[in-house]
C-alpha positions in Angstrom: -65.0 47.4 -63.4 -65.1 44.3 -65.7 -65.7 40.8 -64.4 -62.1 39.8 -65.5 -60.6 42.6 -63.5 -62.5 41.6 -60.4 -61.4 38.0 -60.9 -57.8 39.1 -61.3 -57.8 41.2 -58.2 -59.5 38.4 -56.2 -57.0 35.9 -57.5 -54.1 38.2 -56.4 -55.5 38.6 -52.9 -56.1 34.9 -52.7 -52.5 34.2 -53.7 -51.1 36.6 -51.2 -53.4 35.3 -48.4 -52.5 31.7 -48.9 -48.8 32.5 -49.0 -49.2 34.6 -45.8 -50.7 31.6 -43.9 -47.7 29.5 -45.1 -49.5 27.3 -47.7 -46.7 25.9 -49.9 -46.2 28.0 -53.0 -46.8 25.1 -55.3 -50.2 24.3 -53.8 -51.0 28.1 -53.6 -50.5 28.4 -57.4 -52.4 25.2 -58.1 -55.4 26.3 -56.0 -55.6 29.8 -57.4 -54.9 28.7 -61.0 -57.4 25.9 -61.0 -60.1 27.9 -59.3 -59.6 30.9 -61.6 -59.7 28.8 -64.8 -62.9 27.0 -63.6 -64.6 30.3 -62.8 -63.7 32.0 -66.0 -63.9 29.0 -68.5 -65.8 26.3 -66.7 -64.8 23.0 -65.1 -64.8 21.1 -68.4 -62.1 23.4 -69.8 -60.1 23.0 -66.6 -60.3 19.2 -66.8 -59.3 19.4 -70.4 -56.3 21.4 -69.5 -55.3 19.0 -66.7 -55.5 16.1 -69.1 -52.2 16.7 -70.7 -50.7 19.8 -69.1 -48.4 17.9 -66.7 -47.0 15.8 -69.4 -46.5 18.8 -71.7 -44.7 20.7 -68.9 -42.5 17.9 -67.6 -41.5 16.4 -71.0 -39.5 19.4 -72.0 -36.0 18.1 -72.7 -34.3 21.1 -71.2 -35.7 20.3 -67.8 -34.0 16.9 -67.8 -30.8 18.8 -66.7 -32.4 19.8 -63.4 -32.3 16.4 -61.5 -28.8 15.7 -62.8 -27.3 19.0 -61.5 -29.2 18.6 -58.2 -27.7 15.1 -57.9 -24.2 16.4 -58.7 -24.5 19.0 -56.0 -25.9 16.5 -53.4 -23.0 14.1 -54.0 -20.4 16.9 -54.0 -21.6 18.1 -50.6 -21.0 14.6 -49.2 -17.5 14.1 -50.7 -15.8 16.8 -48.7 -15.2 19.1 -51.7 -16.3 22.1 -49.7 -13.7 21.5 -47.0 -11.0 21.1 -49.6 -12.0 24.4 -51.3 -12.0 26.3 -48.0 -8.7 24.9 -46.9 -7.0 25.8 -50.2 -8.4 29.4 -50.2 -7.6 29.9 -46.5 -4.0 28.7 -47.1 -3.4 31.3 -49.7 -5.3 34.4 -48.4 -6.1 33.5 -44.8 -3.1 35.5 -43.4 -4.7 38.8 -44.6 -7.0 40.7 -42.2 -10.4 39.2 -43.0 -8.6 36.6 -45.1 -10.5 33.6 -43.7 -13.8 35.3 -44.5 -12.6 36.0 -48.0 -11.5 32.4 -48.3 -15.1 31.4 -47.3 -16.4 33.5 -50.1 -14.0 32.0 -52.6 -15.0 28.5 -51.4 -18.7 29.3 -51.6 -18.1 30.4 -55.3 -16.2 27.2 -56.0 -18.7 24.9 -54.3 -21.6 26.8 -56.0 -20.1 26.0 -59.3 -20.7 22.3 -58.5 -23.8 22.6 -56.4 -26.1 25.1 -58.1 -28.1 25.7 -55.0 -27.9 28.7 -52.6 -29.3 27.0 -49.5 -27.1 23.9 -50.0 -24.0 26.1 -50.5 -24.8 28.1 -47.4 -25.5 25.1 -45.1 -22.6 23.1 -46.4 -20.0 25.9 -46.2 -21.3 26.9 -42.8 -20.4 23.4 -41.4 -16.8 23.8 -42.9 -16.0 27.5 -42.4 -17.9 28.6 -39.3 -15.9 26.6 -36.8 -12.6 28.0 -38.3 -13.9 31.6 -38.2 -15.0 31.2 -34.6 -11.6 29.7 -33.7 -9.9 32.7 -35.2 -12.2 35.0 -33.1 -14.0 36.6 -35.9 -17.0 38.6 -34.8 -20.3 36.7 -34.9 -21.9 39.2 -37.3 -19.1 39.1 -39.8 -18.7 35.3 -39.7 -22.4 34.5 -40.1 -23.0 37.4 -42.5 -20.2 36.2 -44.8 -21.6 32.7 -45.0 -25.2 33.8 -45.5 -24.1 36.1 -48.3 -21.6 33.7 -49.8 -24.3 31.0 -50.1 -26.1 33.2 -52.6 -23.3 32.6 -55.1 -24.8 29.1 -55.7 -27.7 30.6 -57.6 -25.8 32.5 -60.2 -22.5 30.8 -60.9 -23.2 28.0 -63.4 -24.5 25.4 -63.3 -27.6 26.9 -61.5 -31.0 25.2 -61.2 -32.8 28.6 -60.9 -30.9 29.8 -64.0 -32.1 26.7 -65.9 -35.7 27.2 -64.9 -35.6 30.8 -65.9 -34.2 29.8 -69.3 -37.1 27.3 -69.8 -39.7 29.9 -68.8 -38.6 32.6 -71.3 -37.3 30.1 -73.9 -33.7 31.3 -73.7 -30.7 29.3 -74.6 -29.3 27.5 -71.5 -25.7 27.6 -72.8 -25.9 31.4 -73.4 -27.4 31.9 -69.9 -24.6 29.9 -68.4 -22.1 32.0 -70.3 -23.8 35.2 -69.3 -23.7 34.3 -65.6 -20.0 33.6 -65.3 -18.6 37.2 -65.3 -21.3 38.6 -63.0 -20.7 35.6 -60.7 -17.0 36.3 -60.5 -17.8 40.0 -60.1 -19.9 39.1 -57.1 -17.1 37.2 -55.5 -14.7 40.1 -56.0 -17.2 42.7 -54.6 -17.9 40.5 -51.6 -14.2 40.3 -50.8 -13.9 44.0 -51.3 -16.8 44.5 -48.8 -15.0 42.3 -46.3 -11.8 44.3 -46.7 -13.6 47.6 -46.2 -15.5 46.2 -43.2 -12.2 45.1 -41.6 -10.7 48.5 -42.2 -13.5 50.2 -40.3 -13.7 47.5 -37.6 -10.3 45.7 -37.5 -11.2 43.9 -34.2 -13.9 42.0 -36.1 -11.2 39.9 -38.0 -7.9 39.2 -36.3 -5.0 38.3 -38.5 -4.0 34.6 -39.0 -0.5 33.1 -39.2 0.6 32.3 -42.7 1.2 28.6 -43.5 4.4 27.4 -45.1 4.7 27.2 -48.9 4.6 23.4 -48.8 1.3 23.5 -46.9 -0.1 26.0 -49.5 0.9 23.8 -52.4 -0.6 20.7 -50.7 -3.9 22.5 -50.1 -4.0 23.7 -53.7 -3.3 20.2 -55.0 -6.3 19.0 -53.1 -8.7 21.2 -55.1 -7.3 20.2 -58.6 -10.2 17.7 -59.0 -12.7 20.4 -58.3 -11.3 22.6 -61.1 -11.1 19.6 -63.4 -14.7 18.7 -62.9 -15.8 22.3 -63.4 -13.7 22.6 -66.5 -15.0 19.4 -68.0 -18.7 20.2 -67.3 -18.8 23.9 -68.0 -16.0 24.0 -70.5 -17.6 21.3 -72.5 -20.8 23.2 -72.6 -19.2 26.4 -73.7 -17.1 24.6 -76.3 -20.3 23.0 -77.8 -18.9 19.5 -77.2 -22.1 18.3 -75.5 -25.4 19.6 -74.3 -26.1 20.8 -70.7 -28.0 17.6 -69.9 -25.1 15.4 -71.1 -22.6 17.7 -69.2 -24.7 17.2 -66.0 -24.6 13.5 -66.4 -20.8 13.6 -67.0 -20.5 15.8 -63.9 -22.4 13.2 -61.8 -20.1 10.4 -63.0 -17.0 12.5 -62.2 -18.1 13.5 -58.7 -19.1 9.9 -57.9 -15.7 8.7 -59.2 -13.9 11.3 -57.1 -15.9 10.2 -54.0 -15.2 6.6 -54.5 -11.4 7.0 -55.3 -11.0 9.3 -52.3 -13.1 6.9 -50.2 -15.4 9.7 -49.2 -18.7 8.5 -50.7 -20.4 5.7 -48.9 -23.3 3.7 -50.4 -25.6 5.2 -47.8 -24.6 8.7 -48.7 -25.2 8.0 -52.4 -28.7 6.7 -51.9 -29.4 9.6 -49.6 -28.4 11.9 -52.4 -30.7 10.1 -54.8 -33.6 10.4 -52.4 -33.0 14.1 -51.9 -32.7 14.6 -55.6 -36.1 12.9 -56.2 -37.7 15.1 -53.5 -36.2 18.3 -54.8 -37.0 17.6 -58.4 -40.6 16.7 -57.5 -40.9 20.0 -55.6 -39.5 21.9 -58.6 -41.8 20.2 -61.1 -44.9 20.7 -58.9 -44.1 24.4 -58.6 -43.8 24.5 -62.4 -47.1 22.9 -62.9 -48.8 25.3 -60.5 -47.1 28.3 -62.2 -48.4 27.1 -65.6 -52.0 26.8 -64.4 -51.7 30.3 -62.8 -50.2 31.6 -66.0 -53.2 30.2 -68.0 -55.6 31.9 -65.6 -53.8 35.2 -65.8 -53.6 35.0 -69.6 -57.4 34.3 -69.9 -58.2 37.4 -67.9 -55.6 39.4 -69.9 -53.5 40.4 -66.9 -50.0 40.3 -68.4 -51.2 42.2 -71.5 -53.0 44.8 -69.4 -49.9 45.3 -67.2 -47.7 45.6 -70.3 -50.0 48.2 -71.9 -50.4 50.1 -68.7 -46.6 50.4 -68.1 -45.7 51.0 -71.7 -48.3 53.7 -71.8 -47.3 55.3 -68.5 -44.7 57.5 -70.1 -42.0 56.0 -67.9 -38.7 55.3 -69.6 -37.7 51.6 -70.2 -35.1 51.9 -67.5 -37.6 53.3 -65.0 -39.9 50.4 -65.7 -37.0 48.0 -65.2 -36.1 49.6 -61.8 -39.7 49.3 -60.8 -39.8 45.7 -61.7 -36.6 45.1 -59.8 -38.1 46.8 -56.7 -41.1 44.5 -56.9 -38.9 41.4 -57.2 -36.9 42.6 -54.2 -40.1 42.8 -52.1 -41.2 39.4 -53.3 -37.8 38.0 -52.3 -38.6 39.0 -48.7 -41.7 36.7 -48.8 -40.8 33.5 -50.7 -37.9 31.4 -51.8 -35.9 32.2 -54.9 -37.1 29.4 -57.2 -40.8 30.0 -56.4 -40.3 33.7 -57.0 -38.8 33.2 -60.4 -41.4 30.7 -61.5 -44.3 32.8 -60.2 -43.2 36.3 -61.2 -41.1 36.0 -64.4 -44.1 34.9 -66.6 -46.0 38.0 -65.5 -43.2 40.5 -65.9 -41.3 39.2 -68.9 -44.0 40.3 -71.4 -43.7 43.8 -70.0 -39.9 43.9 -70.3 -39.8 42.2 -73.7 -41.9 45.0 -75.2 -39.3 47.7 -74.1 -36.4 49.0 -76.1 -33.0 48.8 -74.3 -31.0 48.8 -77.5 -30.6 45.0 -77.4 -31.9 42.2 -79.5 -34.8 40.2 -78.0 -32.5 37.2 -77.2 -30.0 39.6 -75.5 -32.7 41.2 -73.5 -33.8 37.7 -72.2 -30.3 37.0 -71.1 -29.6 40.4 -69.6 -32.9 40.6 -67.7 -32.5 37.1 -66.4 -29.1 37.7 -64.9 -30.3 41.0 -63.3 -33.3 39.3 -61.8 -31.3 36.4 -60.5 -29.1 38.8 -58.6 -32.2 40.4 -57.1 -33.3 36.9 -56.2 -30.0 36.5 -54.4 -30.7 39.7 -52.5 -34.0 38.2 -51.3 -32.1 35.4 -49.6 -30.4 37.8 -47.2 -33.0 40.5 -46.9 -35.3 40.7 -43.8 -37.8 39.6 -42.7 -37.4 36.2 -44.4 -33.8 36.0 -45.6 -33.8 32.2 -46.0 -30.0 32.0 -46.0 -29.9 34.0 -42.8 -32.3 31.6 -41.1 -30.1 28.6 -42.2 -26.9 30.1 -40.9 -28.6 31.3 -37.6 -29.9 27.8 -37.0 -26.3 26.5 -37.3 -24.9 29.2 -35.1 -27.4 29.6 -32.2 -24.9 31.6 -30.1 -25.1 34.5 -32.7 -28.4 36.5 -32.5 -30.2 36.7 -35.8 -30.1 40.5 -35.8 -26.3 40.3 -35.7 -26.4 38.1 -38.8 -28.6 40.5 -40.6 -26.2 43.3 -39.6 -23.3 41.2 -41.0 -25.0 40.8 -44.4 -25.5 44.5 -44.9 -22.1 45.2 -46.5 -22.8 42.4 -49.0 -26.3 43.8 -49.6 -24.8 47.1 -50.6 -22.2 45.4 -52.8 -25.0 43.7 -54.6 -26.7 47.0 -55.2 -23.4 48.2 -56.8 -23.3 45.1 -59.0 -26.9 45.5 -60.2 -26.2 49.1 -61.0 -23.1 48.1 -63.0 -25.0 45.5 -65.0 -27.8 47.9 -65.8 -25.4 50.6 -66.9 -23.1 48.2 -68.8 -25.1 45.3 -70.3 -21.9 44.2 -72.1 -20.6 42.7 -68.7 -23.4 40.2 -69.1 -23.4 39.8 -72.8 -19.7 39.6 -73.6 -19.3 35.8 -73.3 -22.6 35.0 -75.1 -21.6 37.2 -78.0 -18.2 35.6 -78.1 -19.7 32.1 -78.2 -21.9 33.2 -81.1 
């Protein structure tokens, strides 16, 4: 066994060990990456790498969009947009059996389009929808499971911070990634609603019917969410139309959300500065993870790990789709151990060289887009999969009267609907690629 192989195996065990004892993933990657580079190339090379690596990583223009979308989501969550979305959706479909839960899914999708964060979507929507679901006597498992699963829509529906980071890692076009995510995101919302409908057919007592509001109440509720659709249309529509770049769109989105909050008198000066502080902390965390991932990537590249993995899998005799399914299974396991952003930053640089060398009948750019959307859906699954299930922990903390096992039970219908969605996207790549091809 060569020295490089021993170093690689040792680095892998060190990585897993540090994560197991709850060392933050950014520090874990920094420690393993720096130690590995020092051992294989010497401390002088490591210091030379550190001299300009941070600047080279953080000066990438595409990353400037991250703090802007994080800030837009933070301000939106403090302006009551999530409450307006839920009320509007509930006014129109709440009278159906399971309608309030379906309304929560629709509201999660709408808020995710402004927020771009799964955990923020889950926690914000739980504050709005959970009291209403409890008031209507929805079962604890269905109510909490719906909100935990609905929160995952924040990752995929554009704009999405995780989607942007993936695009930067594999050097994909952010506009094309946003376009590719739209149809799968809508498909997720539809499949989640279908899962609720099937669940309530089997267990009707889990979701009592609600009384239908008057037509005037429905129109009034719909009128309240016009600004949300307008902001989304200006931000995402402008990107798709090529009027401005994603960074400029994010800045426009921040201005529009602030203007909405001020005009409606929902945004206080204190809330604005709190959003700025949270944006700085979140962006700093993301950038530190990116730096750690780059050092780890350099270490792995020096020992030839990605190339060796690619050669091993490509020479295994497995079909490209078998290798893709194996990769998805590995991502699913990783999703049970770490948060979505860390998983994408850590694992994509290792697996992308393997996938990029396979023939799926797509161009290299189309493969980047298709693989990215599939992986982000698997990342979503990790947020509701035991034993970690970060969204489940968030919802459980906000609903202490519902045992966590009941929440995990409640997310199972949505878990299976996600398996259906992944299967559809693997079998029919055109679902992902239709809009990017149209834009071109």
